[in-house]
C-alpha positions as semicolon CSV with decimal commas, in nm:
position;residue;x (nm);y (nm);z (nm)
1;X;1,776;0,879;-1,675
2;X;1,449;0,808;-1,590
3;X;1,119;1,017;-1,509
4;X;0,852;0,863;-1,305
5;X;0,493;1,057;-1,291
6;X;0,314;0,963;-0,965
7;X;0,482;0,854;-0,618
8;X;0,219;0,590;-0,564
9;X;0,263;0,210;-0,501
10;X;0,388;0,125;-0,856
11;X;0,582;0,435;-0,943
12;X;0,800;0,385;-0,629
13;X;0,863;0,059;-0,689
14;X;0,932;0,097;-1,076
15;X;1,190;0,379;-0,909
16;X;1,356;0,206;-0,674
17;X;1,475;-0,098;-0,816
18;X;1,594;0,129;-1,141
19;X;1,778;0,366;-0,877
20;X;1,965;0,075;-0,741
21;X;2,048;-0,079;-1,095
22;X;2,185;0,284;-1,121
23;X;1,966;0,486;-1,297
24;X;1,888;0,892;-1,244
25;X;1,548;0,862;-1,097
26;X;1,299;1,153;-1,085
27;X;0,984;1,124;-0,920
28;X;0,689;1,381;-0,975
29;X;0,373;1,373;-0,753
30;X;0,114;1,604;-0,784
31;X;-0,001;1,551;-0,453
32;X;0,149;1,767;-0,153
33;X;0,208;1,460;0,081
34;X;0,452;1,149;0,009
35;X;0,234;0,814;0,028
36;X;-0,043;0,946;0,166
37;X;-0,227;0,598;0,233
38;X;0,070;0,511;0,477
39;X;0,092;0,595;0,797
40;X;0,237;0,943;0,820
41;X;0,538;0,761;1,048
42;X;0,618;0,508;0,803
43;X;0,574;0,731;0,506
44;X;0,829;1,006;0,655
45;X;1,105;0,698;0,705
46;X;1,046;0,578;0,366
47;X;1,089;0,917;0,218
48;X;1,390;0,960;0,393
49;X;1,525;0,611;0,307
50;X;1,396;0,633;-0,067
51;X;1,607;1,032;-0,056
52;X;1,954;0,869;0,093
53;X;1,933;0,634;-0,157
54;X;1,914;0,916;-0,419
55;X;1,621;0,891;-0,547
56;X;1,467;1,279;-0,643
57;X;1,109;1,325;-0,533
58;X;0,923;1,618;-0,589
59;X;0,573;1,689;-0,440
60;X;0,286;1,943;-0,532
61;X;0,389;1,964;-0,903
62;X;0,172;2,055;-1,186
63;X;0,287;1,831;-1,520
64;X;0,235;2,011;-1,826
65;X;0,341;1,924;-2,158
66;X;0,523;1,577;-2,248
67;X;0,744;1,607;-2,545
68;X;0,873;1,267;-2,701
69;X;1,196;1,253;-2,966
70;X;1,497;1,086;-3,059
71;X;1,660;1,171;-2,754
72;X;1,422;1,103;-2,494
73;X;1,135;1,289;-2,300
74;X;1,080;1,613;-2,156
75;X;0,852;1,724;-1,926
76;X;0,715;2,097;-1,866
77;X;0,586;2,144;-1,545
78;X;0,538;2,372;-1,250
79;X;0,697;2,273;-0,890
80;X;0,582;2,329;-0,557
81;X;0,645;2,692;-0,524
82;X;0,452;2,768;-0,848
83;X;0,745;2,822;-1,063
84;X;0,808;2,649;-1,411
85;X;1,064;2,376;-1,467
86;X;1,136;2,131;-1,666
87;X;1,266;1,730;-1,692
88;X;1,431;1,570;-1,951
89;X;1,509;1,161;-1,930
90;X;1,578;0,913;-2,155
91;X;1,273;0,735;-2,079
92;X;0,964;0,831;-1,855
93;X;0,699;0,597;-1,690
94;X;0,323;0,753;-1,612
95;X;0,205;0,586;-1,309
96;X;-0,095;0,794;-1,188
97;X;-0,333;0,483;-1,110
98;X;-0,566;0,226;-1,277
99;X;-0,919;0,207;-1,362
100;X;-1,153;-0,072;-1,364
101;X;-1,135;-0,293;-1,731
102;X;-1,503;-0,280;-1,788
103;X;-1,492;-0,059;-2,105
104;X;-1,697;-0,266;-2,382
105;X;-1,799;-0,510;-2,130
106;X;-2,142;-0,383;-2,294
107;X;-2,278;-0,363;-1,942
108;X;-2,593;-0,090;-2,022
109;X;-2,718;-0,407;-2,224
110;X;-2,772;-0,642;-1,968
111;X;-2,863;-0,358;-1,709
112;X;-2,530;-0,429;-1,490
113;X;-2,482;-0,172;-1,241
114;X;-2,137;0,061;-1,253
115;X;-2,070;0,393;-1,063
116;X;-1,897;0,708;-1,192
117;X;-1,589;0,521;-1,231
118;X;-1,641;0,226;-1,404
119;X;-1,665;-0,018;-1,111
120;X;-1,928;-0,296;-1,090
121;X;-2,174;-0,191;-0,813
122;X;-2,166;-0,474;-0,556
123;X;-2,298;-0,592;-0,210
124;X;-2,026;-0,725;0,071
125;X;-2,071;-1,051;-0,059
126;X;-2,011;-0,940;-0,420
127;X;-2,349;-0,973;-0,543
128;X;-2,454;-0,698;-0,880
129;X;-2,761;-0,554;-0,874
130;X;-2,850;-0,887;-1,152
131;X;-2,983;-1,198;-1,001
132;X;-2,701;-1,479;-0,996
133;X;-2,455;-1,235;-1,120
134;X;-2,129;-1,191;-0,888
135;X;-1,851;-0,998;-0,971
136;X;-1,493;-0,996;-0,793
137;X;-1,125;-0,862;-0,840
138;X;-0,990;-0,493;-0,990
139;X;-1,347;-0,438;-1,142
140;X;-1,559;-0,374;-0,810
141;X;-1,477;-0,151;-0,490
142;X;-1,179;-0,198;-0,236
143;X;-0,805;-0,248;-0,318
144;X;-0,665;-0,342;-0,649
145;X;-0,481;-0,639;-0,541
146;X;-0,452;-0,959;-0,655
147;X;-0,506;-1,156;-0,285
148;X;-0,830;-0,923;-0,199
149;X;-0,962;-1,093;-0,579
150;X;-0,854;-1,420;-0,471
151;X;-1,009;-1,489;-0,124
152;X;-1,308;-1,270;-0,284
153;X;-1,333;-1,566;-0,540
154;X;-1,337;-1,807;-0,269
155;X;-1,623;-1,637;-0,096
156;X;-1,822;-1,612;-0,408
157;X;-1,754;-1,994;-0,479
158;X;-1,868;-2,097;-0,113
159;X;-2,212;-1,898;-0,163
160;X;-2,285;-2,037;-0,482
161;X;-2,273;-2,348;-0,375
162;X;-2,508;-2,264;-0,073
163;X;-2,183;-2,230;0,218
164;X;-2,164;-1,991;0,473
165;X;-1,831;-1,707;0,383
166;X;-1,726;-1,383;0,429
167;X;-1,403;-1,171;0,337
168;X;-1,248;-0,926;0,603
169;X;-1,213;-0,629;0,453
170;X;-1,104;-0,482;0,774
171;X;-0,782;-0,694;0,727
172;X;-0,652;-0,738;0,381
173;X;-0,270;-0,657;0,385
174;X;-0,109;-0,407;0,156
175;X;0,296;-0,444;0,029
176;X;0,489;-0,218;-0,172
177;X;0,811;-0,424;-0,345
178;X;1,034;-0,148;-0,238
179;X;1,371;-0,132;-0,069
180;X;1,355;-0,074;0,211
181;X;0,953;-0,296;0,212
182;X;0,678;-0,154;0,330
183;X;0,392;-0,321;0,426
184;X;0,066;-0,249;0,652
185;X;-0,277;-0,407;0,743
186;X;-0,538;-0,201;0,967
187;X;-0,585;0,162;1,001
188;X;-0,355;0,406;0,987
189;X;-0,259;0,593;1,377
190;X;-0,431;0,915;1,174
191;X;-0,719;0,699;1,094
192;X;-0,782;0,591;1,445
193;X;-0,744;0,952;1,570
194;X;-0,980;1,063;1,355
195;X;-1,213;0,816;1,429
196;X;-1,201;0,906;1,822
197;X;-1,093;0,586;1,966
198;X;-0,845;0,643;2,235
199;X;-0,556;0,419;2,115
200;X;-0,196;0,374;2,209
201;X;0,145;0,312;1,978
202;X;0,397;0,037;2,042
203;X;0,710;0,022;1,816
204;X;1,065;-0,144;1,823
205;X;1,320;-0,002;1,547
206;X;1,542;-0,302;1,316
207;X;1,829;-0,139;1,457
208;X;1,769;-0,319;1,749
209;X;1,688;-0,666;1,562
210;X;2,003;-0,876;1,584
211;X;1,883;-1,063;1,252
212;X;1,852;-0,759;1,064
213;X;2,145;-0,637;1,130
214;X;2,343;-0,949;1,038
215;X;2,159;-0,890;0,666
216;X;2,316;-0,575;0,707
217;X;1,933;-0,396;0,646
218;X;1,889;-0,246;0,999
219;X;1,660;0,081;0,841
220;X;1,299;0,098;0,953
221;X;1,088;-0,010;1,224
222;X;0,769;-0,210;1,309
223;X;0,425;-0,010;1,489
224;X;0,139;-0,145;1,614
225;X;-0,180;0,081;1,706
226;X;-0,431;-0,074;1,934
227;X;-0,755;0,051;2,104
228;X;-0,691;0,176;2,491
229;X;-1,015;0,060;2,638
230;X;-0,984;-0,317;2,519
231;X;-0,619;-0,369;2,397
232;X;-0,768;-0,521;2,022
233;X;-0,484;-0,421;1,749
234;X;-0,618;-0,190;1,525
235;X;-0,368;-0,154;1,319
236;X;0,032;-0,295;1,226
237;X;0,270;-0,078;1,018
238;X;0,575;-0,231;0,901
239;X;0,875;-0,045;0,694
240;X;1,201;-0,263;0,667
241;X;1,337;-0,588;0,587
242;X;1,097;-0,844;0,498
243;X;0,788;-0,674;0,587
244;X;0,542;-0,851;0,353
245;X;0,626;-1,176;0,467
246;X;0,612;-1,043;0,857
247;X;0,299;-0,909;0,806
248;X;0,124;-1,188;0,786
249;X;0,111;-1,247;1,157
250;X;-0,040;-0,913;1,214
251;X;-0,314;-0,998;0,946
252;X;-0,370;-1,341;1,152
253;X;-0,362;-1,146;1,468
254;X;-0,658;-0,927;1,348
255;X;-0,834;-1,204;1,182
256;X;-0,919;-1,337;1,509
257;X;-0,922;-0,967;1,692
258;X;-0,624;-1,031;1,862
259;X;-0,482;-0,772;2,159
260;X;-0,160;-0,626;2,158
261;X;-0,095;-0,898;2,451
262;X;-0,147;-1,207;2,216
263;X;0,161;-1,197;2,001
264;X;0,337;-1,061;2,319
265;X;0,244;-1,369;2,514
266;X;0,345;-1,561;2,193
267;X;0,725;-1,666;2,174
268;X;0,919;-1,594;1,885
269;X;1,238;-1,777;1,753
270;X;1,559;-1,539;1,863
271;X;1,689;-1,383;1,632
272;X;1,420;-1,349;1,352
273;X;1,267;-1,070;1,195
274;X;0,943;-1,181;1,349
275;X;1,115;-1,058;1,721
276;X;1,004;-0,682;1,595
277;X;0,647;-0,726;1,606
278;X;0,655;-0,883;1,934
279;X;0,846;-0,644;2,125
280;X;0,623;-0,371;1,902
281;X;0,323;-0,566;2,083
């Protein structure tokens, strides 16, 4: 038996793995929504898939006292209805987010500017407020992702050398390594809608993909959100087999400000999983 506090990326990855290994997994999440940062349609599909696998997910809970002993861990909490409840498990993973590792950096002594969360303040080029001091990766703003930090490092190296360089923060891919896998780049449908821009959506289910069915992984779909006026791809969201790998084409498309017509008119091998993006476009 395993308990998880937090249904974010890391929590779900851990819970998904241990559930498939046979553990009885319960996830306690304080927020009333599931995977709030993910496209709503994708999040609903993920919730359905994980619940079907036997993952128990409780939303809107307030965790109280946590006691650990020889027999395991006991978690007292209040559920979404305001009722007192208790969870007894052998192990508990606390996965409620990460903070930048800047404690003890002695930033104040040199006048390096940090924000309230301890994040090093930088501009778009990762310059700090100090001359000739740059910062990249998990200690600066933006998603705490290895590939984002790496690209920032490459950009800073180029800029220090006097070359032109930039990181396109509108095209940073994110992947949740669960089963089914979840990946996205760009804006969610909700974000585009809130911006007021007219948009259109295309999607394609992996159930209709010959390769996905042959792999016995037909769950999920690929979704493309694009602008109505100039057809520019604004976001691509995938839940299904090898979603992280499939997102690379979407990132490249957005890096080049592609329209949906571009991947639609690009020939994709058959049968492949990549056809899902082609069909969605």
